[in-house]
N, C-alpha and C positions, 0 to 999 in steps of 0.2 A: 554276652552269652550266658554267663554264670547266673545273672539275675533272672533270665528267662527260665533256666532249668530249675531253679529253686522254687519258682512260682507254679510249677507243673505238679499237680497232685497225682500220685501213683498209688494204686490200690489193687487188691485181687479182683479179678473179673467176677461179675455176678450174673445170675440168670437174666436179670432185667437189662443187661448190656447186649444180650445176644442179637437182637434185631439190628441194632446200630452197627455192631462189629461185623456181623454177617453181611450187611449192606455194603460197607466200604470194602470188605475183602472181595465180595463179588464184583464190585466196580474195578478193583485192581486186576482181577482175573479177566474181566471184559477188555480192559485196556491192553493187557498182555505185556510180556517182556520183563516182568520183575518178580514173578513167583513161579514156582514149580507146579503149583495148583493150576489145573486147567479146567476143572469141572466146578461150576458154581455150587455153593453150599445152600442147603435149606437151614432153617433154625435148628432142626433136629440133627442134621449131619454136622453142623457147626458144634453143637453141644457135645456130641459123641467124639468128635476129633479134638477139640480144644479145652473142654471143661470136664469131661467125665469118662473118656475112653480108657481102655485097659492100659495104655501107655502114659496116661496123664500124670504130669509132675506138678505143673503150675501154669497159671495164666494171669498176667498182670496187665492193667489198663492205665494209660496216661489220659488225664482229663484236661480239656481246655478250660479257659477262664469261666465258661458258663456251666461247667460240670459235665459236659458231653465227652464221651470217649473220642480221642483223636488218634490213638495208636494202641497196639497191644503186642505182647510177646508171650508166646506159648512155649513151654518146655515139655518134652515127652521122651519116654524111653522108645527108641526106634530100632527096628530090626536091622541088624548088620553093624551096629556100633559096638565097641568094646564094653564089657561090663563096667559099670561105674561112670558111663557117659550119658549125657542127656542131649537131645537135639533141640535146637531153638529155631523159632520162626518169628519174624518181626514184620508187622504190618502197620502202615500209617495211612490214614485216609488220604486219598489222592487230591482232594480239594481242601482248601483252607488249612494247609499244613501248619503245624506249630513248631517253629524252630526250637531245637533242644529237647523235644519230646523223646526221641529215641535214646539220646544220651542219658536223660533222667530216668528213663524206663529200665535200662539194663541193670541198674544197681539191685533192684528187687529180685529178679529171677536169679541173678548171680548169687546173692546172699542165700536165697531159698535153696538153690542147688548145693551150695557148700554146706548148709545146715543139714540137708538131707543125706549128706555123705557122698555126693557125686565127686568125681575127680576131674572131670572135664566137661565142657560144653562144645558140641559140634554145630557148625552152621554150614549148610551146603547151599551154595548160591549159583544161579545160572551165570555163565560167563558173560552174557550180554546185559546183566544187571549191574552196571557200573556203580550206581548209587549204593546198592546193597553190598557190593565188594568193598567200597570205600568205608561204609558205615562199620562193618565188622572189623576191618583193619584198624579203624579209629578206636574201637572198643578194646583192642588188644588181641584180637584173634590172629592166628598165623596160619598160612597155607600148609597143608600136609598131604593133600591128595587131589588129583584131577581125574574125573571120569569123562573120557572123551566121547563126543558125538552121541549124547543121550537123545533119543528121538522124542519129539513132541507129538501131540495128537495129529497135528497137521502135516507130519512127515519131516519137518525140519529137524536137523540135529544140532544140539547145543551142548557144549562142554558144561560140566558142573564142577565147581571148585569147592572143596571142603576145607574149612578153616576150624581150628580148635582154640579153645580158651582153657588153659589149665587153671584149676581152682587150687 
């Protein structure tokens, strides 16, 4: 596993990544069950949310062996979080996953948040996203809050589990 993680290139997201990142995020949304996002993104809404919005902190990309984005993590200042906290979102393409990409990816946003003076990173995960819950726990995030029965657009209610990583 360590050999795979070291071969994965991590870099800041660029505008020429937008179409690829938006495409696999929209595929994740279409599949359902692993993201709080329920409305597909256009390239423009993707940029305003993940690369240039008022809450933007950072966005990093993991590349596969051919130089194509295979995962990304965005950090943003989010309404409702304590001062000095950033919110993280992690997305990996649903097809041709690259083992170790998420683990390799987290080092860059973590260092960026620490260097920018943040005290903690928040991850809020749907309770039915078993893989996401396991990923953030593996990265060292700990549970601190549960929002019960948050309604989805289709009317279903799903708990949201908030985890924090202290910097």
